[in-house]
C-alpha positions in Angstrom: 296.6 288.9 -21.5 299.4 286.4 -22.1 299.8 284.3 -19.0 302.3 281.9 -20.7 304.6 284.7 -21.6 304.6 286.2 -18.1 305.2 282.7 -16.6 308.2 282.1 -18.9 309.8 285.3 -17.7 309.0 284.5 -14.1 310.4 281.0 -14.3 313.6 282.1 -15.9 314.2 284.6 -13.0 313.2 282.1 -10.3 315.4 279.3 -11.5 318.6 281.3 -12.2 318.0 283.1 -8.9 317.9 279.8 -7.1 321.0 278.5 -8.9 323.0 281.6 -8.0 321.8 281.5 -4.4 323.6 278.1 -4.0 326.9 280.1 -4.0 325.9 281.9 -0.8 328.6 281.1 1.7 330.6 279.2 -0.9 332.1 282.0 -3.1 335.8 281.9 -3.8 336.3 285.2 -1.9 333.9 287.1 0.3 333.4 290.0 -2.1 332.3 287.7 -4.9 330.2 285.6 -2.5 328.3 288.8 -1.6 328.1 289.9 -5.2 326.5 286.7 -6.4 324.1 286.6 -3.4 322.9 290.1 -4.3 322.6 289.1 -8.0 320.5 286.2 -6.9 318.3 288.5 -4.9 317.8 290.7 -8.0 316.6 287.8 -10.0 314.3 286.6 -7.2 312.9 290.1 -6.8 312.0 290.1 -10.5 310.6 286.6 -10.2 308.3 287.8 -7.4 307.0 290.7 -9.4 306.3 288.4 -12.4 304.7 285.7 -10.3 302.4 288.3 -8.8 301.4 289.4 -12.2 301.0 285.8 -13.4 298.7 285.1 -10.5 296.6 288.2 -11.4 296.3 287.0 -15.0 295.4 283.5 -13.9 292.7 284.7 -11.5 291.2 286.9 -14.2 291.1 284.0 -16.8 288.0 282.0 -17.7 287.4 278.6 -16.3 288.5 277.0 -19.6 291.7 279.0 -19.7 292.5 278.0 -16.2 291.9 274.4 -16.9 294.4 274.5 -19.8 297.1 276.6 -18.0 298.6 274.0 -15.6 298.6 270.3 -15.1 299.7 270.5 -11.5 297.2 268.7 -9.2 297.8 271.1 -6.4 296.9 274.1 -8.6 293.8 272.4 -10.0 292.6 271.6 -6.5 292.9 275.3 -5.4 291.1 276.4 -8.6 288.3 273.9 -8.1 287.9 275.1 -4.5 287.4 278.7 -5.9 290.6 280.1 -4.3 292.6 282.9 -5.9 296.2 281.9 -6.7 299.0 283.9 -5.1 302.6 284.4 -6.1 303.5 281.6 -3.7 301.2 279.1 -5.4 302.7 280.0 -8.8 306.3 279.5 -7.6 305.9 276.5 -5.3 302.9 274.4 -6.3 303.6 273.8 -10.0 305.4 270.7 -11.1 308.4 270.5 -13.4 306.4 270.1 -16.6 304.5 273.4 -15.9 307.8 275.3 -15.8 308.8 277.1 -19.0 312.3 278.2 -18.0 315.3 278.0 -20.3 317.4 274.9 -20.1 320.6 277.0 -19.7 319.5 278.3 -16.3 318.9 274.9 -14.7 322.4 273.7 -15.5 324.5 273.0 -12.3 327.1 275.5 -11.1 329.9 272.8 -11.3 332.6 275.4 -10.7 333.3 279.1 -10.8 334.0 279.1 -14.6 330.7 277.4 -15.4 328.8 279.8 -13.2 330.5 282.8 -14.9 329.9 281.4 -18.4 326.2 280.7 -17.7 325.7 284.2 -16.2 327.5 285.8 -19.2 325.3 284.1 -21.8 322.1 284.9 -19.9 323.1 288.4 -18.8 323.9 289.4 -22.3 320.5 288.0 -23.5 318.7 289.8 -20.6 320.3 293.1 -21.4 319.0 293.3 -24.9 315.7 291.6 -24.1 314.8 294.0 -21.3 316.1 297.0 -23.4 313.3 296.0 -25.9 310.6 294.9 -23.4 310.6 298.3 -21.7 308.8 299.5 -24.8 306.0 296.9 -24.3 302.4 298.1 -24.5 301.8 295.9 -21.4 302.4 298.6 -18.8 303.2 296.0 -16.0 305.8 294.2 -18.1 307.3 297.5 -19.3 307.7 298.7 -15.7 309.3 295.4 -14.6 311.6 295.6 -17.6 312.7 299.1 -16.9 313.6 298.3 -13.3 315.2 295.0 -14.3 317.4 296.7 -16.9 319.2 298.7 -14.3 320.1 295.5 -12.4 320.9 293.5 -15.6 323.3 296.2 -16.7 325.4 295.6 -13.6 325.0 291.8 -14.0 326.4 292.0 -17.5 329.3 294.1 -16.5 330.2 291.7 -13.7 330.0 288.5 -15.8 331.8 290.1 -18.7 334.7 291.2 -16.5 335.0 287.7 -15.0 335.1 286.1 -18.5 337.9 288.4 -19.4 339.7 287.9 -16.1 339.5 284.1 -16.4 340.2 283.9 -20.1 343.2 286.3 -20.1 344.5 284.9 -16.7 346.5 281.8 -16.0 346.5 278.7 -18.2 344.3 276.9 -15.7 341.7 279.7 -15.6 341.8 280.0 -19.4 341.2 276.3 -19.9 338.4 276.2 -17.4 336.4 279.1 -18.8 336.9 277.9 -22.4 335.6 274.5 -21.4 332.5 276.1 -19.8 331.9 278.4 -22.8 332.1 275.4 -25.1 329.9 273.0 -23.0 327.1 275.6 -22.3 327.0 276.8 -25.9 324.5 274.1 -26.8 321.9 275.9 -24.6 322.3 279.3 -26.1 320.0 278.8 -29.1 316.9 278.3 -27.1 316.5 281.8 -25.8 315.9 283.0 -29.4 313.4 280.3 -30.4 310.0 281.9 -30.9 307.2 279.7 -29.5 303.4 280.3 -29.4 303.7 282.5 -26.3 306.3 284.7 -28.0 304.3 285.0 -31.2 301.2 286.0 -29.4 303.0 288.6 -27.3 304.7 290.1 -30.3 301.5 290.2 -32.3 299.8 292.2 -29.5 302.7 294.5 -29.0 303.5 293.2 -25.6 306.5 291.0 -26.3 309.9 291.1 -27.9 310.8 289.8 -31.4 313.7 287.6 -30.4 315.1 287.7 -34.0 315.8 291.4 -33.4 318.1 290.9 -30.5 319.9 287.7 -31.6 322.5 289.6 -33.8 323.1 292.0 -30.9 323.7 289.1 -28.5 326.0 287.4 -30.9 328.1 290.5 -31.5 328.5 291.2 -27.8 329.4 287.6 -27.0 332.0 287.6 -29.8 333.5 291.0 -28.6 334.0 289.9 -25.0 335.3 286.4 -26.0 337.9 288.0 -28.2 339.0 290.4 -25.5 339.3 287.3 -23.2 341.5 285.5 -25.7 338.8 282.8 -25.9 337.5 280.9 -29.0 333.9 281.4 -29.8 332.1 278.1 -30.5 330.9 277.6 -34.1 327.7 279.4 -35.0 326.1 276.3 -36.7 326.4 274.1 -33.7 323.4 271.9 -32.8 321.3 273.4 -30.0 319.3 272.0 -27.2 315.7 273.2 -26.6 312.5 272.1 -24.9 312.5 274.2 -21.7 310.1 276.7 -23.1 307.7 273.8 -23.7 308.1 272.2 -20.3 310.7 269.6 -21.3 313.6 269.9 -19.0 316.9 268.2 -18.0 317.0 266.1 -14.8 318.5 269.1 -13.0 315.2 271.0 -12.7 313.7 268.3 -10.6 316.4 268.6 -8.0 316.0 272.3 -7.9 312.3 272.1 -7.4 312.6 269.4 -4.7 314.8 271.7 -2.7 313.0 275.0 -3.5 309.4 273.7 -2.9 310.1 271.5 0.1 308.9 273.9 2.8 305.7 274.9 1.0 304.8 271.4 0.2 305.5 270.2 3.7 303.9 273.2 5.5 301.2 274.4 3.0 300.2 278.0 3.2 303.6 279.5 4.0 304.4 282.9 2.4 307.6 284.4 1.3 
């Protein structure tokens, strides 16, 4: 059992799903408004499956393991009362420092180019990650990965096409997507950092060795950027990290304040 690994995957899906949902009703054209809303629902669907699994893992843990899993007071109170955690508790009752999502995913939408660039980086990672995770010896993670891969394949095609469209479009669109590619690049190293949760998952055959997929990611990014007539940022650039360890940018706090408002105000609600 690797609760930390499951939570990381759940948090990634939940945060990017929320970010993309902010475009609902605000897309540049109706077709893309609907496309992004559906993509957000794909991520949220995966988040729900992973949150359910994380709740099962937590409920099956020892008292000591539970004590060390979360620092959230709300979670601790439920545990001390002998209650079983649900997917809603996992999603809505943890504080920011209990989230292990990637820093890339909490970055604000800013404009269409930034949304596309962030999606492109993450979709490319997801495609290769889930392609490997479907071979996990954890049957639940393998099943989630196999289902997710079908969705992620579409996500990657969508974001790649938009990178090319913007990069090889007008001077304005080219400059905007290049700026987004450059500014978000500093967050693209963290997905490949192996932390304790990754190492444990790999050692047990449940997880993905991130070093195996980094060259695939880099090659795909370079290929699409070249087609889009865009310049790939230098490989040796300094990279931000910390999200996997619970250290986040200020943006996550605003996301959680909005996302958790109803559950915190009216405890016991279900999604």
